[in-house]
matplotlib code that plots the C-alpha trace (Angstrom):
import matplotlib.pyplot as plt

x = [-2.7, 0.0, 0.7, 3.9, 6.4, 7.4, 9.0, 6.1, 4.2, 3.7, 7.4, 7.7, 8.0, 11.2, 12.8, 15.6, 15.3, 17.7, 15.7, 18.6, 19.0, 15.2, 15.0, 18.3, 16.5, 14.1, 17.0, 18.8, 15.5, 15.1, 18.8, 17.9, 15.0, 17.3, 19.9, 17.2, 16.1, 19.7, 20.2, 17.3, 18.7, 16.3, 17.2, 17.1, 16.6, 13.4, 10.2, 8.4, 11.0, 10.2, 6.5, 7.0, 9.4, 7.2, 4.1, 5.5, 7.1, 10.5, 12.3, 13.0, 15.4, 17.1, 15.6, 16.0, 16.9, 14.4, 12.1, 10.0, 9.9, 11.5, 8.1, 6.7, 9.9, 10.0, 6.2, 6.5, 9.5, 7.7, 4.8, 7.1, 9.1, 5.8, 4.6, 3.0, 4.8, 2.3, 3.0, 5.3, 2.7, 0.0, 2.4, 3.5, -0.1, -1.1, 1.9, 1.2, -2.5, -1.4, 1.0, -1.7, -4.6, -5.7, -5.7, -7.5, -10.2, -10.8, -11.5, -13.4, -15.8, -15.9, -14.4, -14.7, -14.8, -12.4, -11.3, -10.1, -8.5, -6.4, -5.6, -4.3, -2.3, -1.0, 1.3, 4.5, 6.7, 4.6, 4.6, 8.4, 9.1, 7.0, 8.3, 12.0, 11.3, 9.2, 11.9, 14.7, 13.0, 11.4, 13.9, 16.4, 19.4, 18.8, 16.4, 19.2, 21.1, 18.0, 17.6, 21.2, 20.5, 17.3, 19.3, 22.1, 22.2, 20.5, 17.6, 15.4, 15.8, 15.1, 11.9, 10.8, 11.5, 9.6, 6.6, 6.5, 6.3, 3.3, 1.6, 2.2, 1.0, -2.3, -2.7, -2.3, -4.9, -7.2, -7.2, -7.5, -10.5, -12.1, -11.6, -13.2, -16.6, -18.0, -18.3, -21.7, -23.6, -22.4, -25.9, -27.4, -27.7, -28.5, -25.7, -23.2, -24.3, -22.5, -19.3, -20.8, -20.0, -16.5, -15.7, -17.0, -15.0, -11.8, -12.3, -12.8, -9.8, -7.6, -8.4, -8.3, -6.2, -9.3, -11.2, -8.5, -8.2, -12.0, -12.6, -12.1, -15.5, -16.5, -17.5, -16.8, -18.4, -15.4, -15.2, -12.3, -8.8, -5.7, -5.7, -9.5, -9.4, -6.6, -8.4, -11.8, -10.2, -8.3, -11.4, -13.7, -11.3, -11.0, -14.8, -15.7, -13.0, -13.8, -17.6, -17.5, -14.4, -13.7, -10.0, -9.2, -7.4, -4.9, -3.7, -0.3, 0.4, -0.1, 1.5, 4.7, 5.2, 3.9, 0.4, -2.8, -4.7, -4.8, -7.7, -5.8, -5.2, -1.4, -1.2, -3.2, -0.7, 2.1, 0.5, -0.2, 3.5, 4.5, 1.9, 3.5, 7.0, 6.1, 3.0, 3.2, 6.9, 7.4, 6.6, 6.0, 3.2, -0.3, -2.6, -5.7, -7.8, -9.1, -10.2, -11.9, -13.8, -14.8, -16.3, -18.1, -19.7, -20.5, -22.3, -24.1, -24.9, -24.2, -23.3, -19.6, -19.5]
y = [-9.5, -11.2, -9.4, -7.6, -8.8, -5.8, -5.9, -4.1, -4.2, -8.0, -8.3, -5.5, -7.8, -9.3, -5.9, -4.7, -1.9, 0.2, 2.7, 3.3, -0.4, -0.8, 2.0, 1.3, -0.7, 2.2, 4.6, 2.4, 2.1, 5.9, 6.1, 3.7, 5.9, 8.9, 7.0, 6.3, 9.9, 11.1, 8.7, 10.4, 13.8, 15.0, 17.6, 15.7, 19.0, 19.9, 18.5, 18.7, 16.3, 13.7, 14.2, 13.6, 10.7, 8.7, 9.1, 8.7, 5.3, 5.9, 6.1, 3.6, 0.7, 0.6, 1.9, -0.8, -3.7, -3.5, -0.8, -1.0, 1.4, 0.7, 0.8, -2.0, -4.0, -3.9, -4.6, -7.6, -8.8, -8.5, -10.5, -13.1, -13.8, -14.7, -17.1, -20.3, -23.6, -25.3, -26.8, -24.3, -23.2, -22.7, -20.8, -18.5, -17.8, -16.9, -14.6, -12.9, -12.4, -11.0, -8.5, -7.1, -7.8, -4.2, -3.6, -6.8, -6.1, -2.6, -4.0, -7.1, -5.4, -1.8, -1.8, -3.8, -7.3, -10.2, -10.4, -6.8, -7.3, -10.3, -8.6, -5.5, -7.2, -10.3, -8.8, -10.6, -8.1, -8.3, -12.1, -12.1, -9.6, -11.3, -14.7, -13.6, -12.2, -15.3, -17.6, -15.7, -16.1, -19.6, -22.0, -23.9, -22.5, -18.7, -18.7, -19.6, -16.5, -14.4, -15.9, -14.9, -11.3, -11.3, -12.7, -10.1, -6.9, -5.1, -7.6, -5.6, -2.4, -4.4, -5.7, -2.1, -1.0, -3.9, -3.6, 0.1, -0.6, -2.8, -0.3, 2.5, 0.4, -0.5, 3.1, 4.4, 1.9, 2.8, 6.5, 5.9, 3.7, 6.4, 9.2, 12.3, 13.7, 17.2, 19.6, 19.8, 21.4, 20.1, 20.4, 18.2, 14.8, 12.9, 14.6, 12.6, 9.4, 10.7, 9.2, 5.8, 4.2, 5.7, 4.5, 1.0, 0.8, 2.0, -0.6, -3.5, -2.5, -1.8, -5.2, -7.1, -9.9, -11.0, -11.8, -12.9, -15.5, -15.3, -18.8, -17.1, -15.5, -11.9, -11.0, -8.7, -11.2, -11.2, -7.4, -5.4, -6.7, -4.4, -3.8, -3.2, -1.0, 1.2, 1.5, 2.3, 4.9, 6.6, 6.7, 7.9, 10.6, 11.8, 11.7, 13.6, 16.1, 16.8, 16.9, 19.2, 21.3, 21.5, 20.6, 23.5, 25.3, 22.5, 23.0, 24.1, 20.5, 19.5, 22.4, 22.0, 18.7, 19.8, 18.6, 20.5, 19.7, 17.3, 15.4, 15.0, 11.4, 11.8, 13.4, 10.5, 8.1, 10.1, 10.3, 6.5, 5.9, 8.2, 6.4, 3.1, 4.3, 5.7, 4.3, 0.8, 0.3, 2.1, -0.1, 3.1, 4.3, 3.0, 3.3, 5.5, 3.5, 1.0, 3.8, 5.7, 2.5, 1.9, 5.4, 5.0, 1.7, 3.2, 6.1, 4.2, 1.0, -1.0, -4.8, -5.3, -9.0]
z = [-1.9, 0.1, 3.4, 3.6, 6.1, 8.2, 11.6, 13.1, 16.3, 16.4, 17.0, 19.4, 22.4, 20.9, 20.4, 22.6, 25.1, 23.1, 21.0, 18.7, 18.0, 17.6, 14.9, 13.1, 10.3, 9.8, 9.5, 7.0, 5.0, 4.9, 3.7, 0.9, -0.1, 0.0, -2.2, -4.8, -4.8, -5.1, -8.0, -9.7, -9.3, -6.6, -3.9, -0.6, 1.3, -0.7, 1.0, -2.3, -3.8, -1.1, -1.8, -5.6, -5.1, -2.7, -4.9, -8.4, -8.6, -6.8, -10.1, -12.9, -12.1, -15.5, -18.8, -21.4, -19.2, -16.4, -17.4, -14.2, -11.3, -8.0, -6.4, -8.6, -8.3, -4.5, -4.3, -6.6, -4.8, -1.5, -2.8, -4.4, -1.3, 0.5, -2.2, -1.1, -1.4, -3.7, -7.2, -9.0, -11.6, -9.0, -6.8, -9.7, -10.8, -7.3, -7.0, -10.3, -9.3, -5.9, -7.5, -9.7, -7.3, -7.0, -10.8, -11.4, -8.8, -10.1, -13.6, -12.4, -10.0, -11.4, -14.9, -18.1, -16.5, -16.0, -19.6, -19.7, -16.3, -17.5, -20.9, -19.1, -16.4, -18.2, -20.7, -21.8, -19.9, -16.7, -16.7, -17.3, -14.6, -11.9, -13.0, -12.6, -9.1, -8.1, -9.4, -7.6, -4.2, -4.6, -6.3, -4.3, -6.1, -5.5, -2.6, -0.2, -1.3, -0.9, 2.5, 3.4, 2.3, 4.5, 7.4, 7.1, 9.1, 6.2, 6.2, 8.6, 6.5, 3.3, 4.9, 5.6, 2.1, 0.6, 2.9, 2.2, -1.5, -1.0, 1.3, -1.2, -4.2, -2.4, -1.2, -4.8, -6.1, -3.3, -4.0, -7.7, -7.2, -4.9, -7.5, -6.1, -4.9, -5.4, -2.5, -1.0, 1.9, 5.3, 6.5, 3.8, 5.5, 2.3, 0.5, 2.5, 0.8, -2.3, -0.8, -0.2, -3.5, -3.9, -0.4, -1.2, -4.4, -2.7, 0.1, -2.3, -4.4, -1.4, 0.1, -3.2, -1.8, 0.2, -3.0, -5.5, -6.7, -7.1, -5.6, -2.2, -2.6, -1.9, 1.7, 4.6, 7.0, 9.3, 9.4, 8.0, 8.1, 8.2, 4.4, 4.2, 7.3, 5.9, 2.5, 4.1, 6.5, 3.6, 1.3, 4.1, 5.0, 1.4, 0.9, 4.0, 3.5, -0.2, 0.5, 3.5, 2.7, 6.4, 5.9, 3.6, 6.4, 6.6, 3.0, 4.2, 5.3, 1.7, -0.1, 1.9, 0.2, -3.2, -3.1, -3.9, -0.7, 2.3, 0.6, -2.7, -3.6, -3.9, -0.5, 1.0, -0.5, 0.9, 4.4, 4.3, 3.6, 6.5, 8.7, 7.9, 8.5, 11.9, 13.6, 12.0, 12.7, 16.0, 19.1, 21.2, 18.9, 18.6, 15.6, 16.1, 13.6, 16.1, 18.5, 15.6, 14.6, 18.2, 18.4, 15.0, 16.2, 19.6, 17.9, 15.1, 17.1, 13.9, 14.2, 14.1, 14.6]

ax = plt.figure().add_subplot(projection="3d")
ax.plot(x, y, z, "-o")
ax.set_aspect("equal")
plt.show()
């Protein structure tokens, strides 16, 4: 799946020394989310409304004319703007595959196969929707206006909204691929292997852009990239929490936002979005994932390339 373009830590050196200026795009992005929520009749002061909004598609753009969610639209637009510059048909097909990469990977590797994956994803409406967004951002007539929007003062906030849509889409596919595991005895060493297959499935689906199109091959030879690392960490957290039940005492963190538990799939999607909007985008914050991985490899002595 095409990487989302977000003004995150790689650009932190170019940021100003003014914290207000640095975080202005994020503030505008959150205002955009609030506007979408308000348009859907949600109570902005209700934490559960935010939880529901961020995990249920962000509302429909326009029933009848563009009967897609804002989440899908922003995700597809984010992928389309990053399309390669190859021959138009190849570029569009690669863009379409990237938009539905998680869905296709789930069917190809763990579902009913490639035929079912194509049949499910390549509907007339889906092809038309992705083509319109791809054409808008990749032909000489309209791409210049899209570029003007991206270069405007609102461009940074728009990037955050688009990248968040892609992060949320992948997170939802990851947690769906993981499913759930039954609680077991924390002292049963072999019982922990019950989470192995769900974690593997979630990691593959969450990093589907590494394998699609399928001529890229299937391998984790180079280790986990950002997408695979996020998918693996989310799935491992869900599996360990559901199996051991150790996180039950933290239920208030989930119920505050309307979720069943902190290991529930929707809560993990919600937390992933918050992680992206804070740790990923704030230059002053550092992700703990690298440190956690270091400790895991230090303890297990496994080869990490």
